[in-house]
C-alpha positions as CSV (number, residue, x, y, z in Angstrom):
1,M,-66.6,-47.3,19.4
2,K,-65.7,-49.6,22.3
3,F,-62.7,-50.7,20.3
4,G,-61.2,-47.2,20.6
5,Y,-61.2,-47.4,24.4
6,E,-59.4,-50.7,24.4
7,V,-56.7,-49.2,22.1
8,L,-56.5,-46.2,24.4
9,L,-55.9,-48.5,27.4
10,L,-53.2,-50.3,25.6
11,I,-51.5,-47.0,24.8
12,V,-51.7,-45.9,28.4
13,A,-50.1,-49.3,29.5
14,V,-47.2,-48.8,27.1
15,I,-46.6,-45.3,28.4
16,I,-46.7,-46.5,32.0
17,I,-44.2,-49.2,31.2
18,Y,-41.7,-46.7,29.8
19,Q,-42.3,-43.7,32.1
20,L,-44.4,-43.8,35.3
21,P,-45.9,-40.5,36.3
22,E,-45.3,-39.6,39.9
23,F,-48.9,-38.8,40.8
24,V,-50.0,-42.3,39.5
25,G,-47.2,-43.9,41.6
26,S,-48.4,-42.1,44.7
27,M,-52.0,-43.1,44.0
28,T,-51.1,-46.8,44.2
29,R,-49.4,-46.5,47.5
30,T,-52.4,-45.3,49.5
31,L,-55.5,-47.2,50.4
32,L,-57.7,-44.5,49.0
33,G,-55.8,-44.5,45.7
34,R,-56.2,-48.3,45.4
35,L,-59.9,-48.0,46.1
36,V,-60.3,-45.3,43.4
37,L,-58.4,-47.5,40.9
38,T,-60.6,-50.5,41.8
39,V,-63.8,-48.5,41.4
40,G,-62.4,-47.2,38.1
41,V,-61.8,-50.8,36.8
42,V,-65.4,-51.7,37.8
43,L,-66.8,-48.7,36.0
44,V,-64.7,-49.3,32.9
45,S,-65.9,-52.9,32.8
46,M,-69.6,-51.8,33.3
47,Y,-69.6,-49.1,30.7
48,Y,-67.1,-50.2,28.0
49,G,-67.3,-54.0,28.2
50,R,-65.5,-57.0,29.5
51,N,-62.3,-56.6,27.3
52,A,-61.8,-53.0,28.4
53,G,-62.3,-54.1,32.0
54,I,-59.7,-56.8,31.7
55,L,-57.2,-54.3,30.2
56,A,-58.0,-51.8,32.9
57,A,-57.4,-54.5,35.6
58,L,-54.1,-55.5,33.9
59,L,-53.1,-51.8,33.9
60,V,-53.8,-51.5,37.7
61,M,-51.8,-54.7,38.3
62,L,-49.0,-53.3,36.2
63,L,-49.0,-50.1,38.3
64,S,-48.9,-52.1,41.5
65,L,-46.1,-54.3,40.4
66,T,-43.8,-51.5,39.1
67,L,-43.9,-49.8,42.5
68,V,-43.0,-52.8,44.7
């Protein structure tokens, strides 16, 4: 069932590309928000595998780059 999580991460990435929610944008601006996102990437990688972790890391990088 790990494949489902990877597909879900890709769907979230597409949604973020088209429309960025404000609470997510404010999360990437603060140090605590970035720490939470980093811990989230590590947890996704630990529990759902390396591919899901890479997709989560790309998602965090996408969030950081869209707000610069």
